[in-house]
C-alpha positions as CSV (number, residue, x, y, z in Angstrom):
1,M,35.4,-15.0,0.1
2,A,34.1,-15.3,-3.4
3,L,33.2,-12.1,-5.2
4,A,31.3,-11.8,-8.4
5,L,30.3,-9.1,-10.8
6,L,27.2,-9.3,-13.0
7,L,26.9,-6.6,-15.7
8,T,23.7,-6.4,-17.7
9,L,22.3,-3.8,-19.9
10,T,19.0,-3.2,-21.7
11,A,17.6,-0.3,-23.7
12,V,14.1,0.6,-24.8
13,H,13.7,3.3,-27.4
14,A,11.6,6.2,-26.4
15,A,10.1,9.5,-27.5
16,P,9.8,12.8,-25.6
17,G,7.2,13.1,-22.9
18,A,6.6,14.4,-19.4
19,V,6.4,12.7,-16.0
20,D,5.9,13.9,-12.5
21,T,7.6,12.9,-9.2
22,Q,4.6,10.9,-8.1
23,E,4.8,8.7,-11.2
24,L,8.5,8.2,-10.7
25,A,7.8,7.0,-7.2
26,A,5.1,4.7,-8.5
27,V,7.5,3.2,-11.1
28,R,10.1,2.5,-8.4
29,R,7.5,0.7,-6.2
30,Q,6.2,-1.3,-9.2
31,L,9.7,-2.4,-10.2
32,L,10.1,-4.0,-6.7
33,Q,6.7,-5.6,-6.8
34,L,7.2,-7.1,-10.3
35,V,10.6,-8.4,-9.6
36,N,9.6,-9.9,-6.3
37,D,6.5,-11.4,-8.0
38,A,8.8,-13.0,-10.6
39,R,11.0,-14.4,-7.8
40,A,7.9,-15.7,-6.0
41,K,6.8,-17.6,-9.1
42,A,10.3,-19.2,-9.1
43,N,9.9,-20.1,-5.4
44,L,12.6,-17.6,-4.5
45,P,12.5,-15.4,-1.4
46,A,11.6,-11.7,-1.9
47,L,14.4,-9.1,-2.1
48,T,14.8,-6.8,0.9
49,V,15.0,-3.1,0.1
50,D,18.3,-1.7,1.4
51,P,18.7,2.1,1.5
52,L,22.4,1.8,0.8
53,L,21.8,0.1,-2.5
54,G,19.0,2.5,-3.3
55,E,21.3,5.4,-2.8
56,Q,23.8,4.1,-5.2
57,A,21.2,3.1,-7.8
58,Q,19.6,6.6,-7.6
59,R,22.9,8.4,-8.0
60,H,23.7,6.4,-11.2
61,C,20.2,6.8,-12.5
62,D,20.3,10.6,-11.9
63,A,23.7,10.7,-13.8
64,I,22.3,8.9,-16.8
65,A,19.1,11.0,-16.9
66,G,21.1,14.2,-16.5
67,G,23.4,13.2,-19.4
68,R,26.5,13.2,-17.1
69,T,27.0,9.4,-17.7
70,P,26.2,7.4,-20.8
71,F,23.4,4.8,-20.7
72,S,25.7,2.1,-19.4
73,H,27.1,0.4,-16.4
74,E,29.9,3.0,-16.2
75,G,31.1,3.3,-12.6
76,Y,29.9,-0.2,-11.6
77,A,33.1,-1.2,-9.9
78,E,33.0,2.0,-7.8
79,R,29.4,1.4,-6.8
80,F,30.2,-2.2,-5.8
81,A,33.2,-1.0,-3.7
82,A,31.2,1.7,-2.0
83,I,28.5,-0.8,-1.0
84,R,31.0,-3.4,0.2
85,T,32.8,-0.7,2.3
86,A,29.5,0.2,4.0
87,N,28.3,-3.4,4.3
88,P,31.2,-6.0,4.3
89,T,28.7,-8.9,4.2
90,V,28.0,-8.2,0.5
91,T,29.7,-10.8,-1.7
92,S,28.3,-10.2,-5.1
93,M,26.3,-7.6,-7.1
94,G,24.2,-7.4,-10.2
95,E,22.7,-4.4,-12.0
96,N,19.9,-3.9,-14.5
97,I,19.3,-0.6,-16.2
98,G,16.5,0.4,-18.6
99,F,14.4,3.2,-19.9
100,Q,10.9,3.9,-21.3
101,D,9.1,6.6,-23.1
102,A,7.8,9.1,-20.5
103,A,4.4,9.0,-22.3
104,A,4.2,5.2,-22.2
105,R,1.9,3.4,-19.8
106,D,3.0,0.6,-17.4
107,K,6.7,1.6,-17.7
108,A,7.8,-0.7,-14.9
109,A,5.9,-3.7,-16.4
110,A,7.5,-2.9,-19.8
111,M,11.0,-2.8,-18.4
112,V,10.7,-5.9,-16.2
113,G,9.1,-7.7,-19.2
114,L,12.2,-6.9,-21.3
115,W,14.5,-7.9,-18.5
116,M,12.8,-11.2,-18.1
117,R,13.2,-11.9,-21.9
118,S,16.9,-11.2,-21.6
119,A,19.0,-14.1,-20.2
120,S,21.5,-11.8,-18.4
121,H,18.9,-9.5,-16.9
122,K,16.7,-12.5,-15.9
123,K,19.8,-14.0,-14.2
124,N,20.0,-11.0,-12.0
125,I,16.3,-11.0,-11.2
126,L,16.3,-14.7,-10.3
127,G,19.8,-14.7,-8.9
128,D,21.0,-15.7,-5.4
129,F,20.5,-12.2,-4.1
130,A,18.9,-11.0,-0.9
131,L,19.1,-7.2,-1.2
132,T,18.0,-4.6,-3.7
133,G,17.8,-0.9,-4.3
134,M,16.2,1.1,-7.1
135,G,16.7,4.5,-8.7
136,V,14.2,6.1,-11.1
137,A,14.7,9.5,-12.9
138,A,13.2,11.5,-15.7
139,G,15.6,12.8,-18.4
140,A,15.3,15.9,-20.5
141,D,15.2,13.6,-23.5
142,G,11.7,12.5,-22.6
143,R,12.7,9.1,-21.1
144,V,12.2,7.6,-17.7
145,Y,15.3,5.7,-16.6
146,A,15.6,3.0,-14.0
147,V,18.5,1.3,-12.3
148,Q,18.1,-1.7,-10.1
149,I,21.0,-3.1,-8.0
150,F,21.0,-6.6,-6.6
151,C,23.3,-7.9,-3.8
152,A,24.0,-11.0,-1.9
153,G,24.6,-10.2,1.7
154,T,23.0,-9.5,5.1
155,P,20.8,-6.5,5.4
156,T,22.3,-3.6,7.3
157,A,20.8,-2.5,10.6
158,N,19.3,0.5,8.9
159,A,17.7,-1.8,6.3
160,K,16.2,-4.0,8.9
161,K,14.8,-1.1,10.8
162,A,13.5,0.5,7.6
163,M,11.8,-2.7,6.5
164,E,10.2,-3.3,10.0
165,S,8.9,0.3,10.0
166,Y,7.7,0.0,6.4
167,T,5.8,-3.2,7.1
168,D,4.1,-2.4,10.4
169,E,0.6,-3.3,9.4
170,S,-1.2,-1.6,12.3
171,A,0.8,1.6,11.7
172,L,-0.1,1.5,8.0
173,E,-3.8,1.1,8.8
174,R,-3.7,4.1,11.1
175,D,-1.8,6.1,8.5
176,I,-4.3,5.4,5.8
177,I,-7.2,6.6,8.0
178,D,-5.3,9.7,9.1
179,L,-4.4,10.6,5.5
180,V,-7.9,10.0,4.2
181,N,-9.3,12.1,6.9
182,Q,-6.8,14.9,6.1
183,Y,-8.0,14.7,2.5
184,R,-11.6,14.9,3.6
185,A,-10.9,17.9,5.8
186,S,-9.4,19.7,2.8
187,K,-12.8,19.2,1.1
188,K,-14.6,20.4,4.3
189,L,-16.0,16.9,4.9
190,R,-16.5,15.3,8.3
191,P,-13.8,12.8,9.4
192,L,-14.5,9.1,9.2
193,A,-14.6,7.2,12.6
194,P,-12.8,3.8,12.8
195,D,-15.2,0.9,13.1
196,G,-14.2,-2.6,14.3
197,T,-16.6,-4.5,12.1
198,L,-15.4,-2.7,9.0
199,R,-11.8,-3.3,9.9
200,R,-12.4,-7.0,10.4
201,L,-14.1,-7.3,7.0
202,A,-11.4,-5.3,5.3
203,L,-8.7,-7.4,7.0
204,Q,-10.3,-10.6,5.8
205,H,-10.4,-9.5,2.2
206,T,-6.8,-8.1,2.4
207,A,-5.5,-11.4,3.8
208,G,-7.1,-13.3,1.0
209,M,-5.5,-11.1,-1.6
210,A,-2.1,-11.2,0.1
211,S,-2.2,-15.0,0.3
212,G,-3.2,-15.3,-3.4
213,K,-6.5,-17.0,-2.6
214,V,-8.3,-13.9,-3.9
215,R,-7.2,-11.7,-6.8
216,L,-6.7,-8.0,-6.4
217,S,-10.3,-7.1,-6.9
218,H,-13.6,-6.4,-5.1
219,D,-14.6,-10.1,-5.2
220,G,-17.0,-10.9,-2.3
221,F,-18.0,-7.2,-1.8
222,R,-21.8,-8.1,-1.5
223,D,-21.0,-10.7,1.1
224,R,-19.0,-8.2,3.1
225,F,-21.9,-5.7,2.9
226,A,-24.3,-8.4,4.1
227,E,-21.9,-9.2,7.0
228,L,-21.9,-5.5,7.9
229,R,-25.7,-5.3,7.8
230,K,-25.9,-8.3,10.2
231,A,-23.6,-6.6,12.6
232,N,-25.2,-3.2,12.2
233,P,-28.8,-3.2,10.7
234,L,-28.6,0.6,10.3
235,A,-25.8,0.3,7.7
236,A,-27.3,1.6,4.4
237,A,-24.4,1.8,2.0
238,M,-20.8,0.8,1.7
239,G,-17.8,1.7,-0.5
240,E,-14.5,-0.1,-0.9
241,N,-11.0,0.8,-2.1
242,V,-8.2,-1.7,-2.6
243,A,-4.5,-1.3,-3.6
244,T,-1.1,-2.8,-3.6
245,N,2.2,-1.1,-2.8
246,F,5.8,-1.6,-1.8
247,P,7.5,-1.3,1.5
248,G,8.8,2.2,1.9
249,P,8.6,5.4,4.0
250,N,5.8,6.7,1.8
251,A,3.8,3.5,1.3
252,A,0.6,4.8,2.9
253,R,0.9,8.3,1.5
254,S,1.5,7.1,-2.1
255,T,-1.4,4.6,-1.8
256,V,-3.8,7.4,-0.7
257,Q,-2.5,9.7,-3.5
258,N,-3.1,7.0,-6.1
259,W,-6.7,6.7,-4.9
260,I,-7.1,10.5,-5.1
261,N,-5.8,10.4,-8.7
262,S,-8.5,7.8,-9.6
263,P,-12.0,9.2,-10.0
264,E,-13.7,5.9,-8.7
265,H,-11.5,5.7,-5.6
266,R,-11.8,9.4,-5.0
267,K,-15.6,9.2,-5.0
268,N,-15.5,6.8,-2.1
269,M,-13.0,9.0,-0.2
270,E,-15.2,12.1,-0.7
271,G,-18.5,10.4,0.0
272,P,-20.3,12.9,2.2
273,E,-22.7,10.1,3.2
274,F,-20.0,8.0,4.8
275,S,-19.3,8.3,8.5
276,L,-17.4,5.1,9.4
277,T,-14.3,3.3,8.0
278,G,-12.2,0.3,8.5
279,V,-8.7,-0.5,7.0
280,G,-7.0,-3.9,6.6
281,V,-3.3,-4.1,5.7
282,K,-1.3,-7.3,5.0
283,V,2.2,-7.8,3.8
284,A,2.5,-10.8,1.4
285,K,5.5,-13.2,1.3
286,S,6.7,-11.4,-1.8
287,G,7.0,-8.1,0.3
288,T,4.1,-6.5,-1.5
289,I,1.7,-4.6,0.8
290,Y,-2.1,-5.1,0.2
291,F,-4.6,-2.5,1.4
292,T,-8.4,-2.6,1.7
293,Q,-10.4,0.4,3.0
294,L,-14.2,0.2,3.6
295,F,-16.5,3.1,4.0
296,A,-20.0,2.9,5.5
297,K,-23.1,5.0,5.6
298,V,-25.1,4.4,8.7
299,M,-28.7,5.7,9.2
300,P,-29.5,7.5,12.4
301,A,-31.2,5.4,15.1
302,P,-35.0,6.0,15.1
303,P,-36.3,8.0,18.1
304,P,-37.8,5.9,21.0
305,P,-41.6,5.5,20.7
306,E,-43.7,8.0,22.6
307,S,-45.4,6.6,25.7
308,T,-49.2,6.3,25.5
309,A,-49.7,5.6,29.2
310,E,-51.9,8.0,31.0
311,Q,-49.9,10.3,33.1
312,Q,-50.9,10.3,36.8
313,P,-50.8,13.5,38.8
314,P,-48.2,13.5,41.6
315,P,-49.6,12.4,44.9
316,E,-50.7,15.1,47.3
317,N,-48.6,15.6,50.4
318,R,-51.0,14.4,53.0
319,P,-51.2,11.6,55.5
320,A,-52.1,8.2,54.0
321,R,-55.6,6.9,54.7
322,R,-56.0,3.7,56.7
323,P,-56.8,0.9,54.3
324,R,-60.4,-0.3,54.3
325,I,-61.0,-3.9,55.0
326,R,-63.7,-5.5,53.0
327,V,-65.3,-8.6,54.5
328,T,-67.1,-10.9,52.2
329,P,-69.8,-12.9,54.0
330,Y,-70.1,-16.5,53.2
């Protein structure tokens, strides 16, 4: 059995800043998406997230951010040994590390961009690997650190189960609706009722984005509203939120939180005029999850027209008269 070690290192100078846990989670998800996007462009399969690798990456990242370990690959051999002990199918491993200023925007994009411009880092990203795990942590020095581990091997049973649960599209659709309704309840707004037409329209748009036929956008929004109006002439208004995310136990929750953090998306979520919703979720070949949620305002049905027919009094309770026979002479 051939074993290989790939050691790579990158550094980005930074200045002090502040970052919260939600942003750290977002950086971790974005790293996976950007790396898998780079692999997709090179016609390579997407990397599967393995909790075992993620645990080792996070420990090393926490040690760097906490100043217990220098910004380096120190302890690499021990991490590789621990991973191989838990998963003997692993035959090789690579590791990329980096950091960005906590106040910088698009931290994940900046780090992956630097890695792709470095031959050794790019070799890991586009290497013959199947598994990955990421760790992200904020340091007291104002930097956000990231560690990504790559491995060749077969996913563990836990990894397979995790990925299956993370990419259950129907479950993610239900989770989005539940989380959005929980948020509306916190604002004393009525819950949104699921609607089949809205789900169909949302799913069509999401499938287009996941396949690459449509960019991540609101392209075709007017056509979707016209389709809704055909199916339900009482529909008076519609809103739409779209997003991408990465497989993980908090994919739906972090997506909704990102919408809450955005004034435009939050406006749709808080729309008091909306009563119906539909969510479409699709997982792309790269592993990226695409989301579309539609919101609709529906006018109340008009009351039935009042009858203008003259009301006849109820018949009296008496014996019926014998009918008269009229004879017309010729």
